[in-house]
PyMOL Python script that loads the backbone (N, CA, C, O; Angstrom):
from pymol import cmd

cmd.read_pdbstr("""\
ATOM      1  N   MET A   1      -7.140  -6.598   0.312  1.00  0.00           N
ATOM      2  CA  MET A   1      -8.391  -5.961   0.621  1.00  0.00           C
ATOM      3  C   MET A   1      -9.179  -5.764  -0.678  1.00  0.00           C
ATOM      4  O   MET A   1      -8.615  -5.367  -1.698  1.00  0.00           O
ATOM      5  N   ARG A   2     -10.454  -6.038  -0.635  1.00  0.00           N
ATOM      6  CA  ARG A   2     -11.342  -5.844  -1.787  1.00  0.00           C
ATOM      7  C   ARG A   2     -12.016  -4.478  -1.646  1.00  0.00           C
ATOM      8  O   ARG A   2     -12.681  -4.214  -0.644  1.00  0.00           O
ATOM      9  N   ILE A   3     -11.847  -3.611  -2.645  1.00  0.00           N
ATOM     10  CA  ILE A   3     -12.340  -2.237  -2.592  1.00  0.00           C
ATOM     11  C   ILE A   3     -13.250  -1.974  -3.786  1.00  0.00           C
ATOM     12  O   ILE A   3     -12.936  -2.342  -4.918  1.00  0.00           O
ATOM     13  N   LEU A   4     -14.380  -1.333  -3.514  1.00  0.00           N
ATOM     14  CA  LEU A   4     -15.278  -0.888  -4.574  1.00  0.00           C
ATOM     15  C   LEU A   4     -15.164   0.631  -4.680  1.00  0.00           C
ATOM     16  O   LEU A   4     -15.410   1.350  -3.711  1.00  0.00           O
ATOM     17  N   VAL A   5     -14.792   1.106  -5.854  1.00  0.00           N
ATOM     18  CA  VAL A   5     -14.731   2.537  -6.127  1.00  0.00           C
ATOM     19  C   VAL A   5     -15.996   2.895  -6.905  1.00  0.00           C
ATOM     20  O   VAL A   5     -16.247   2.344  -7.977  1.00  0.00           O
ATOM     21  N   VAL A   6     -16.793   3.820  -6.361  1.00  0.00           N
ATOM     22  CA  VAL A   6     -18.014   4.260  -7.034  1.00  0.00           C
ATOM     23  C   VAL A   6     -17.799   5.723  -7.409  1.00  0.00           C
ATOM     24  O   VAL A   6     -17.955   6.623  -6.583  1.00  0.00           O
ATOM     25  N   GLU A   7     -17.439   5.936  -8.661  1.00  0.00           N
ATOM     26  CA  GLU A   7     -17.051   7.261  -9.170  1.00  0.00           C
ATOM     27  C   GLU A   7     -17.501   7.370 -10.613  1.00  0.00           C
ATOM     28  O   GLU A   7     -17.168   6.519 -11.438  1.00  0.00           O
ATOM     29  N   ASP A   8     -18.266   8.426 -10.926  1.00  0.00           N
ATOM     30  CA  ASP A   8     -18.780   8.567 -12.286  1.00  0.00           C
ATOM     31  C   ASP A   8     -17.840   9.319 -13.222  1.00  0.00           C
ATOM     32  O   ASP A   8     -18.075   9.328 -14.430  1.00  0.00           O
ATOM     33  N   THR A   9     -16.793   9.946 -12.714  1.00  0.00           N
ATOM     34  CA  THR A   9     -15.790  10.571 -13.570  1.00  0.00           C
ATOM     35  C   THR A   9     -14.773   9.497 -13.935  1.00  0.00           C
ATOM     36  O   THR A   9     -13.942   9.111 -13.112  1.00  0.00           O
ATOM     37  N   GLN A  10     -14.842   9.021 -15.161  1.00  0.00           N
ATOM     38  CA  GLN A  10     -14.070   7.855 -15.598  1.00  0.00           C
ATOM     39  C   GLN A  10     -12.564   8.011 -15.359  1.00  0.00           C
ATOM     40  O   GLN A  10     -11.919   7.090 -14.858  1.00  0.00           O
ATOM     41  N   VAL A  11     -12.008   9.160 -15.710  1.00  0.00           N
ATOM     42  CA  VAL A  11     -10.565   9.365 -15.577  1.00  0.00           C
ATOM     43  C   VAL A  11     -10.134   9.278 -14.112  1.00  0.00           C
ATOM     44  O   VAL A  11      -9.129   8.644 -13.792  1.00  0.00           O
ATOM     45  N   LEU A  12     -10.894   9.913 -13.231  1.00  0.00           N
ATOM     46  CA  LEU A  12     -10.577   9.880 -11.802  1.00  0.00           C
ATOM     47  C   LEU A  12     -10.742   8.471 -11.245  1.00  0.00           C
ATOM     48  O   LEU A  12      -9.888   7.994 -10.497  1.00  0.00           O
ATOM     49  N   GLY A  13     -11.828   7.807 -11.604  1.00  0.00           N
ATOM     50  CA  GLY A  13     -12.051   6.444 -11.135  1.00  0.00           C
ATOM     51  C   GLY A  13     -10.938   5.500 -11.558  1.00  0.00           C
ATOM     52  O   GLY A  13     -10.455   4.698 -10.758  1.00  0.00           O
ATOM     53  N   GLN A  14     -10.532   5.598 -12.829  1.00  0.00           N
ATOM     54  CA  GLN A  14      -9.444   4.750 -13.334  1.00  0.00           C
ATOM     55  C   GLN A  14      -8.145   5.021 -12.590  1.00  0.00           C
ATOM     56  O   GLN A  14      -7.426   4.084 -12.244  1.00  0.00           O
ATOM     57  N   ALA A  15      -7.834   6.287 -12.340  1.00  0.00           N
ATOM     58  CA  ALA A  15      -6.600   6.647 -11.634  1.00  0.00           C
ATOM     59  C   ALA A  15      -6.593   6.081 -10.218  1.00  0.00           C
ATOM     60  O   ALA A  15      -5.578   5.553  -9.762  1.00  0.00           O
ATOM     61  N   ILE A  16      -7.713   6.188  -9.531  1.00  0.00           N
ATOM     62  CA  ILE A  16      -7.812   5.635  -8.178  1.00  0.00           C
ATOM     63  C   ILE A  16      -7.626   4.124  -8.213  1.00  0.00           C
ATOM     64  O   ILE A  16      -6.888   3.565  -7.403  1.00  0.00           O
ATOM     65  N   CYS A  17      -8.298   3.468  -9.152  1.00  0.00           N
ATOM     66  CA  CYS A  17      -8.201   2.010  -9.263  1.00  0.00           C
ATOM     67  C   CYS A  17      -6.778   1.555  -9.577  1.00  0.00           C
ATOM     68  O   CYS A  17      -6.291   0.583  -9.000  1.00  0.00           O
ATOM     69  N   GLU A  18      -6.125   2.250 -10.479  1.00  0.00           N
ATOM     70  CA  GLU A  18      -4.752   1.880 -10.828  1.00  0.00           C
ATOM     71  C   GLU A  18      -3.828   1.996  -9.629  1.00  0.00           C
ATOM     72  O   GLU A  18      -2.986   1.126  -9.406  1.00  0.00           O
ATOM     73  N   ARG A  19      -3.978   3.057  -8.861  1.00  0.00           N
ATOM     74  CA  ARG A  19      -3.126   3.244  -7.681  1.00  0.00           C
ATOM     75  C   ARG A  19      -3.397   2.169  -6.637  1.00  0.00           C
ATOM     76  O   ARG A  19      -2.459   1.601  -6.077  1.00  0.00           O
ATOM     77  N   LEU A  20      -4.652   1.885  -6.371  1.00  0.00           N
ATOM     78  CA  LEU A  20      -4.980   0.864  -5.377  1.00  0.00           C
ATOM     79  C   LEU A  20      -4.521  -0.520  -5.829  1.00  0.00           C
ATOM     80  O   LEU A  20      -4.058  -1.319  -5.014  1.00  0.00           O
ATOM     81  N   THR A  21      -4.647  -0.803  -7.114  1.00  0.00           N
ATOM     82  CA  THR A  21      -4.183  -2.081  -7.650  1.00  0.00           C
ATOM     83  C   THR A  21      -2.671  -2.202  -7.507  1.00  0.00           C
ATOM     84  O   THR A  21      -2.161  -3.273  -7.176  1.00  0.00           O
ATOM     85  N   SER A  22      -1.957  -1.116  -7.754  1.00  0.00           N
ATOM     86  CA  SER A  22      -0.496  -1.138  -7.627  1.00  0.00           C
ATOM     87  C   SER A  22      -0.060  -1.371  -6.176  1.00  0.00           C
ATOM     88  O   SER A  22       1.058  -1.820  -5.926  1.00  0.00           O
ATOM     89  N   LEU A  23      -0.941  -1.065  -5.230  1.00  0.00           N
ATOM     90  CA  LEU A  23      -0.653  -1.303  -3.811  1.00  0.00           C
ATOM     91  C   LEU A  23      -1.072  -2.706  -3.374  1.00  0.00           C
ATOM     92  O   LEU A  23      -0.917  -3.067  -2.207  1.00  0.00           O
ATOM     93  N   GLY A  24      -1.605  -3.500  -4.313  1.00  0.00           N
ATOM     94  CA  GLY A  24      -1.925  -4.892  -4.022  1.00  0.00           C
ATOM     95  C   GLY A  24      -3.373  -5.176  -3.665  1.00  0.00           C
ATOM     96  O   GLY A  24      -3.686  -6.277  -3.212  1.00  0.00           O
ATOM     97  N   HIS A  25      -4.259  -4.221  -3.857  1.00  0.00           N
ATOM     98  CA  HIS A  25      -5.667  -4.424  -3.525  1.00  0.00           C
ATOM     99  C   HIS A  25      -6.446  -4.898  -4.741  1.00  0.00           C
ATOM    100  O   HIS A  25      -6.085  -4.597  -5.879  1.00  0.00           O
ATOM    101  N   GLY A  26      -7.507  -5.635  -4.493  1.00  0.00           N
ATOM    102  CA  GLY A  26      -8.450  -5.997  -5.543  1.00  0.00           C
ATOM    103  C   GLY A  26      -9.464  -4.873  -5.643  1.00  0.00           C
ATOM    104  O   GLY A  26     -10.050  -4.478  -4.635  1.00  0.00           O
ATOM    105  N   VAL A  27      -9.679  -4.352  -6.841  1.00  0.00           N
ATOM    106  CA  VAL A  27     -10.503  -3.150  -7.000  1.00  0.00           C
ATOM    107  C   VAL A  27     -11.521  -3.336  -8.123  1.00  0.00           C
ATOM    108  O   VAL A  27     -11.207  -3.874  -9.185  1.00  0.00           O
ATOM    109  N   ASP A  28     -12.749  -2.879  -7.866  1.00  0.00           N
ATOM    110  CA  ASP A  28     -13.793  -2.807  -8.881  1.00  0.00           C
ATOM    111  C   ASP A  28     -14.219  -1.359  -8.996  1.00  0.00           C
ATOM    112  O   ASP A  28     -14.224  -0.631  -8.003  1.00  0.00           O
ATOM    113  N   LEU A  29     -14.581  -0.928 -10.210  1.00  0.00           N
ATOM    114  CA  LEU A  29     -15.034   0.431 -10.464  1.00  0.00           C
ATOM    115  C   LEU A  29     -16.455   0.401 -10.990  1.00  0.00           C
ATOM    116  O   LEU A  29     -16.758  -0.309 -11.948  1.00  0.00           O
ATOM    117  N   MET A  30     -17.327   1.178 -10.358  1.00  0.00           N
ATOM    118  CA  MET A  30     -18.705   1.343 -10.807  1.00  0.00           C
ATOM    119  C   MET A  30     -18.935   2.837 -10.987  1.00  0.00           C
ATOM    120  O   MET A  30     -18.485   3.640 -10.169  1.00  0.00           O
ATOM    121  N   GLY A  31     -19.633   3.212 -12.055  1.00  0.00           N
ATOM    122  CA  GLY A  31     -19.874   4.619 -12.338  1.00  0.00           C
ATOM    123  C   GLY A  31     -21.289   5.074 -12.081  1.00  0.00           C
ATOM    124  O   GLY A  31     -21.657   6.188 -12.455  1.00  0.00           O
ATOM    125  N   ASP A  32     -22.100   4.229 -11.443  1.00  0.00           N
ATOM    126  CA  ASP A  32     -23.515   4.519 -11.254  1.00  0.00           C
ATOM    127  C   ASP A  32     -23.942   3.995  -9.886  1.00  0.00           C
ATOM    128  O   ASP A  32     -23.642   2.853  -9.538  1.00  0.00           O
ATOM    129  N   GLY A  33     -24.636   4.815  -9.112  1.00  0.00           N
ATOM    130  CA  GLY A  33     -25.053   4.406  -7.777  1.00  0.00           C
ATOM    131  C   GLY A  33     -26.011   3.227  -7.769  1.00  0.00           C
ATOM    132  O   GLY A  33     -25.927   2.361  -6.899  1.00  0.00           O
ATOM    133  N   LYS A  34     -26.920   3.193  -8.734  1.00  0.00           N
ATOM    134  CA  LYS A  34     -27.896   2.101  -8.803  1.00  0.00           C
ATOM    135  C   LYS A  34     -27.213   0.769  -9.124  1.00  0.00           C
ATOM    136  O   LYS A  34     -27.543  -0.261  -8.537  1.00  0.00           O
ATOM    137  N   LYS A  35     -26.262   0.796 -10.057  1.00  0.00           N
ATOM    138  CA  LYS A  35     -25.531  -0.423 -10.397  1.00  0.00           C
ATOM    139  C   LYS A  35     -24.658  -0.887  -9.231  1.00  0.00           C
ATOM    140  O   LYS A  35     -24.511  -2.086  -8.997  1.00  0.00           O
ATOM    141  N   ALA A  36     -24.084   0.065  -8.505  1.00  0.00           N
ATOM    142  CA  ALA A  36     -23.279  -0.285  -7.326  1.00  0.00           C
ATOM    143  C   ALA A  36     -24.163  -0.945  -6.272  1.00  0.00           C
ATOM    144  O   ALA A  36     -23.751  -1.914  -5.633  1.00  0.00           O
ATOM    145  N   ASP A  37     -25.371  -0.425  -6.089  1.00  0.00           N
ATOM    146  CA  ASP A  37     -26.302  -1.021  -5.130  1.00  0.00           C
ATOM    147  C   ASP A  37     -26.642  -2.455  -5.519  1.00  0.00           C
ATOM    148  O   ASP A  37     -26.682  -3.339  -4.663  1.00  0.00           O
ATOM    149  N   GLU A  38     -26.887  -2.688  -6.804  1.00  0.00           N
ATOM    150  CA  GLU A  38     -27.191  -4.040  -7.274  1.00  0.00           C
ATOM    151  C   GLU A  38     -26.017  -4.977  -7.007  1.00  0.00           C
ATOM    152  O   GLU A  38     -26.214  -6.105  -6.554  1.00  0.00           O
ATOM    153  N   LEU A  39     -24.806  -4.518  -7.282  1.00  0.00           N
ATOM    154  CA  LEU A  39     -23.622  -5.336  -7.033  1.00  0.00           C
ATOM    155  C   LEU A  39     -23.485  -5.663  -5.551  1.00  0.00           C
ATOM    156  O   LEU A  39     -23.194  -6.803  -5.189  1.00  0.00           O
ATOM    157  N   LEU A  40     -23.694  -4.667  -4.694  1.00  0.00           N
ATOM    158  CA  LEU A  40     -23.489  -4.850  -3.250  1.00  0.00           C
ATOM    159  C   LEU A  40     -24.566  -5.709  -2.595  1.00  0.00           C
ATOM    160  O   LEU A  40     -24.405  -6.122  -1.446  1.00  0.00           O
ATOM    161  N   ARG A  41     -25.649  -5.983  -3.296  1.00  0.00           N
ATOM    162  CA  ARG A  41     -26.663  -6.909  -2.768  1.00  0.00           C
ATOM    163  C   ARG A  41     -26.126  -8.342  -2.731  1.00  0.00           C
ATOM    164  O   ARG A  41     -26.553  -9.150  -1.906  1.00  0.00           O
ATOM    165  N   TYR A  42     -25.183  -8.648  -3.634  1.00  0.00           N
ATOM    166  CA  TYR A  42     -24.712 -10.022  -3.769  1.00  0.00           C
ATOM    167  C   TYR A  42     -23.210 -10.182  -3.556  1.00  0.00           C
ATOM    168  O   TYR A  42     -22.728 -11.298  -3.363  1.00  0.00           O
ATOM    169  N   GLN A  43     -22.480  -9.096  -3.588  1.00  0.00           N
ATOM    170  CA  GLN A  43     -21.018  -9.134  -3.483  1.00  0.00           C
ATOM    171  C   GLN A  43     -20.597  -8.304  -2.272  1.00  0.00           C
ATOM    172  O   GLN A  43     -21.030  -7.161  -2.123  1.00  0.00           O
ATOM    173  N   SER A  44     -19.769  -8.864  -1.419  1.00  0.00           N
ATOM    174  CA  SER A  44     -19.274  -8.092  -0.284  1.00  0.00           C
ATOM    175  C   SER A  44     -17.888  -7.533  -0.610  1.00  0.00           C
ATOM    176  O   SER A  44     -17.114  -8.143  -1.348  1.00  0.00           O
ATOM    177  N   VAL A  45     -17.596  -6.374  -0.052  1.00  0.00           N
ATOM    178  CA  VAL A  45     -16.296  -5.737  -0.204  1.00  0.00           C
ATOM    179  C   VAL A  45     -15.833  -5.286   1.177  1.00  0.00           C
ATOM    180  O   VAL A  45     -16.622  -5.224   2.119  1.00  0.00           O
ATOM    181  N   ASP A  46     -14.548  -4.972   1.284  1.00  0.00           N
ATOM    182  CA  ASP A  46     -13.998  -4.520   2.561  1.00  0.00           C
ATOM    183  C   ASP A  46     -14.126  -3.014   2.747  1.00  0.00           C
ATOM    184  O   ASP A  46     -14.201  -2.529   3.876  1.00  0.00           O
ATOM    185  N   LEU A  47     -14.151  -2.276   1.644  1.00  0.00           N
ATOM    186  CA  LEU A  47     -14.198  -0.821   1.694  1.00  0.00           C
ATOM    187  C   LEU A  47     -14.868  -0.283   0.444  1.00  0.00           C
ATOM    188  O   LEU A  47     -14.692  -0.826  -0.647  1.00  0.00           O
ATOM    189  N   ILE A  48     -15.640   0.791   0.606  1.00  0.00           N
ATOM    190  CA  ILE A  48     -16.259   1.475  -0.521  1.00  0.00           C
ATOM    191  C   ILE A  48     -15.723   2.902  -0.553  1.00  0.00           C
ATOM    192  O   ILE A  48     -15.830   3.630   0.433  1.00  0.00           O
ATOM    193  N   LEU A  49     -15.146   3.301  -1.688  1.00  0.00           N
ATOM    194  CA  LEU A  49     -14.775   4.692  -1.920  1.00  0.00           C
ATOM    195  C   LEU A  49     -15.902   5.286  -2.745  1.00  0.00           C
ATOM    196  O   LEU A  49     -16.139   4.861  -3.876  1.00  0.00           O
ATOM    197  N   LEU A  50     -16.597   6.265  -2.187  1.00  0.00           N
ATOM    198  CA  LEU A  50     -17.892   6.658  -2.729  1.00  0.00           C
ATOM    199  C   LEU A  50     -17.967   8.140  -3.055  1.00  0.00           C
ATOM    200  O   LEU A  50     -17.686   8.989  -2.208  1.00  0.00           O
ATOM    201  N   ASP A  51     -18.345   8.442  -4.284  1.00  0.00           N
ATOM    202  CA  ASP A  51     -18.642   9.800  -4.715  1.00  0.00           C
ATOM    203  C   ASP A  51     -20.071  10.126  -4.272  1.00  0.00           C
ATOM    204  O   ASP A  51     -20.931   9.246  -4.268  1.00  0.00           O
ATOM    205  N   LEU A  52     -20.327  11.378  -3.902  1.00  0.00           N
ATOM    206  CA  LEU A  52     -21.681  11.762  -3.498  1.00  0.00           C
ATOM    207  C   LEU A  52     -22.599  12.002  -4.676  1.00  0.00           C
ATOM    208  O   LEU A  52     -23.771  11.628  -4.629  1.00  0.00           O
ATOM    209  N   ASN A  53     -22.094  12.616  -5.732  1.00  0.00           N
ATOM    210  CA  ASN A  53     -22.913  12.970  -6.893  1.00  0.00           C
ATOM    211  C   ASN A  53     -22.783  11.906  -7.969  1.00  0.00           C
ATOM    212  O   ASN A  53     -21.849  11.914  -8.770  1.00  0.00           O
ATOM    213  N   LEU A  54     -23.743  10.991  -7.967  1.00  0.00           N
ATOM    214  CA  LEU A  54     -23.718   9.866  -8.904  1.00  0.00           C
ATOM    215  C   LEU A  54     -25.023   9.798  -9.683  1.00  0.00           C
ATOM    216  O   LEU A  54     -26.064  10.233  -9.190  1.00  0.00           O
ATOM    217  N   PRO A  55     -24.976   9.260 -10.889  1.00  0.00           N
ATOM    218  CA  PRO A  55     -26.238   8.981 -11.597  1.00  0.00           C
ATOM    219  C   PRO A  55     -26.911   7.757 -10.977  1.00  0.00           C
ATOM    220  O   PRO A  55     -26.252   6.928 -10.350  1.00  0.00           O
ATOM    221  N   GLY A  56     -28.195   7.656 -11.154  1.00  0.00           N
ATOM    222  CA  GLY A  56     -28.942   6.502 -10.631  1.00  0.00           C
ATOM    223  C   GLY A  56     -29.349   6.734  -9.190  1.00  0.00           C
ATOM    224  O   GLY A  56     -30.504   7.060  -8.915  1.00  0.00           O
ATOM    225  N   LEU A  57     -28.427   6.573  -8.283  1.00  0.00           N
ATOM    226  CA  LEU A  57     -28.605   6.851  -6.857  1.00  0.00           C
ATOM    227  C   LEU A  57     -27.448   7.731  -6.419  1.00  0.00           C
ATOM    228  O   LEU A  57     -26.314   7.521  -6.849  1.00  0.00           O
ATOM    229  N   SER A  58     -27.715   8.705  -5.577  1.00  0.00           N
ATOM    230  CA  SER A  58     -26.607   9.500  -5.044  1.00  0.00           C
ATOM    231  C   SER A  58     -25.823   8.650  -4.042  1.00  0.00           C
ATOM    232  O   SER A  58     -26.289   7.594  -3.614  1.00  0.00           O
ATOM    233  N   GLY A  59     -24.656   9.109  -3.682  1.00  0.00           N
ATOM    234  CA  GLY A  59     -23.856   8.393  -2.692  1.00  0.00           C
ATOM    235  C   GLY A  59     -24.584   8.237  -1.369  1.00  0.00           C
ATOM    236  O   GLY A  59     -24.510   7.180  -0.741  1.00  0.00           O
ATOM    237  N   LEU A  60     -25.292   9.284  -0.936  1.00  0.00           N
ATOM    238  CA  LEU A  60     -26.042   9.204   0.321  1.00  0.00           C
ATOM    239  C   LEU A  60     -27.202   8.222   0.224  1.00  0.00           C
ATOM    240  O   LEU A  60     -27.467   7.486   1.174  1.00  0.00           O
ATOM    241  N   GLN A  61     -27.896   8.200  -0.908  1.00  0.00           N
ATOM    242  CA  GLN A  61     -28.987   7.233  -1.081  1.00  0.00           C
ATOM    243  C   GLN A  61     -28.451   5.807  -1.063  1.00  0.00           C
ATOM    244  O   GLN A  61     -29.080   4.913  -0.497  1.00  0.00           O
ATOM    245  N   LEU A  62     -27.296   5.593  -1.679  1.00  0.00           N
ATOM    246  CA  LEU A  62     -26.682   4.267  -1.667  1.00  0.00           C
ATOM    247  C   LEU A  62     -26.336   3.849  -0.241  1.00  0.00           C
ATOM    248  O   LEU A  62     -26.587   2.709   0.149  1.00  0.00           O
ATOM    249  N   LEU A  63     -25.766   4.757   0.531  1.00  0.00           N
ATOM    250  CA  LEU A  63     -25.439   4.441   1.924  1.00  0.00           C
ATOM    251  C   LEU A  63     -26.692   4.127   2.731  1.00  0.00           C
ATOM    252  O   LEU A  63     -26.677   3.214   3.557  1.00  0.00           O
ATOM    253  N   GLN A  64     -27.772   4.864   2.510  1.00  0.00           N
ATOM    254  CA  GLN A  64     -29.020   4.585   3.213  1.00  0.00           C
ATOM    255  C   GLN A  64     -29.515   3.175   2.908  1.00  0.00           C
ATOM    256  O   GLN A  64     -29.948   2.455   3.808  1.00  0.00           O
ATOM    257  N   LYS A  65     -29.452   2.787   1.653  1.00  0.00           N
ATOM    258  CA  LYS A  65     -29.886   1.441   1.272  1.00  0.00           C
ATOM    259  C   LYS A  65     -29.015   0.373   1.941  1.00  0.00           C
ATOM    260  O   LYS A  65     -29.523  -0.644   2.415  1.00  0.00           O
ATOM    261  N   LEU A  66     -27.702   0.613   1.975  1.00  0.00           N
ATOM    262  CA  LEU A  66     -26.805  -0.346   2.627  1.00  0.00           C
ATOM    263  C   LEU A  66     -27.142  -0.491   4.105  1.00  0.00           C
ATOM    264  O   LEU A  66     -27.213  -1.607   4.620  1.00  0.00           O
ATOM    265  N   ARG A  67     -27.345   0.604   4.775  1.00  0.00           N
ATOM    266  CA  ARG A  67     -27.630   0.568   6.218  1.00  0.00           C
ATOM    267  C   ARG A  67     -28.995  -0.051   6.491  1.00  0.00           C
ATOM    268  O   ARG A  67     -29.164  -0.721   7.510  1.00  0.00           O
ATOM    269  N   GLN A  68     -29.974   0.153   5.611  1.00  0.00           N
ATOM    270  CA  GLN A  68     -31.284  -0.475   5.772  1.00  0.00           C
ATOM    271  C   GLN A  68     -31.178  -1.989   5.693  1.00  0.00           C
ATOM    272  O   GLN A  68     -31.969  -2.706   6.307  1.00  0.00           O
ATOM    273  N   ARG A  69     -30.186  -2.479   4.926  1.00  0.00           N
ATOM    274  CA  ARG A  69     -29.960  -3.924   4.802  1.00  0.00           C
ATOM    275  C   ARG A  69     -29.014  -4.428   5.890  1.00  0.00           C
ATOM    276  O   ARG A  69     -28.586  -5.582   5.849  1.00  0.00           O
ATOM    277  N   ASP A  70     -28.685  -3.581   6.860  1.00  0.00           N
ATOM    278  CA  ASP A  70     -27.745  -3.914   7.943  1.00  0.00           C
ATOM    279  C   ASP A  70     -26.365  -4.257   7.411  1.00  0.00           C
ATOM    280  O   ASP A  70     -25.659  -5.079   7.996  1.00  0.00           O
ATOM    281  N   ASP A  71     -25.979  -3.642   6.318  1.00  0.00           N
ATOM    282  CA  ASP A  71     -24.638  -3.803   5.746  1.00  0.00           C
ATOM    283  C   ASP A  71     -23.745  -2.752   6.386  1.00  0.00           C
ATOM    284  O   ASP A  71     -23.951  -1.554   6.190  1.00  0.00           O
ATOM    285  N   ASP A  72     -22.758  -3.197   7.148  1.00  0.00           N
ATOM    286  CA  ASP A  72     -21.900  -2.255   7.872  1.00  0.00           C
ATOM    287  C   ASP A  72     -20.530  -2.095   7.201  1.00  0.00           C
ATOM    288  O   ASP A  72     -19.534  -1.831   7.875  1.00  0.00           O
ATOM    289  N   THR A  73     -20.481  -2.253   5.884  1.00  0.00           N
ATOM    290  CA  THR A  73     -19.250  -2.073   5.141  1.00  0.00           C
ATOM    291  C   THR A  73     -18.708  -0.655   5.376  1.00  0.00           C
ATOM    292  O   THR A  73     -19.463   0.317   5.356  1.00  0.00           O
ATOM    293  N   ARG A  74     -17.428  -0.553   5.591  1.00  0.00           N
ATOM    294  CA  ARG A  74     -16.787   0.752   5.778  1.00  0.00           C
ATOM    295  C   ARG A  74     -16.744   1.501   4.468  1.00  0.00           C
ATOM    296  O   ARG A  74     -16.681   0.902   3.394  1.00  0.00           O
ATOM    297  N   PHE A  75     -16.780   2.831   4.566  1.00  0.00           N
ATOM    298  CA  PHE A  75     -16.767   3.643   3.350  1.00  0.00           C
ATOM    299  C   PHE A  75     -16.029   4.953   3.601  1.00  0.00           C
ATOM    300  O   PHE A  75     -15.889   5.404   4.738  1.00  0.00           O
ATOM    301  N   LEU A  76     -15.567   5.542   2.519  1.00  0.00           N
ATOM    302  CA  LEU A  76     -14.990   6.888   2.502  1.00  0.00           C
ATOM    303  C   LEU A  76     -15.749   7.686   1.459  1.00  0.00           C
ATOM    304  O   LEU A  76     -15.938   7.224   0.334  1.00  0.00           O
ATOM    305  N   LEU A  77     -16.181   8.879   1.826  1.00  0.00           N
ATOM    306  CA  LEU A  77     -16.881   9.759   0.881  1.00  0.00           C
ATOM    307  C   LEU A  77     -15.897  10.714   0.274  1.00  0.00           C
ATOM    308  O   LEU A  77     -16.273  11.547  -0.551  1.00  0.00           O
TER     309      LEU A  77
END
""", "prot")
cmd.dss("prot")
cmd.show_as("cartoon", "prot")
cmd.util.cbc("prot")
cmd.orient("prot")
C-alpha cells in the first residue's frame, strides 16, 4: 500500500513512516499542506494520514481541494 503522511512535526512524522515501512508499506512524508496538495495533483496514493494543523494549507483545506478534484483517496485525520 502506498501511504502519504502529512505531518509537520518531523519527529512524529519520521516515527510514523518508519513503523509503516517496517510493516511493508511504501511511505512518503510531507510537512506542508500546500506541498502535499501539489504532490497529490500528479501522484496517487492509497491512504493519506493527515494532520489538521499544517503550514501552507490546513488539513481540512487540503481535503476540500482533493474533493473538489473528485479525488476519493481515503484518509485518516
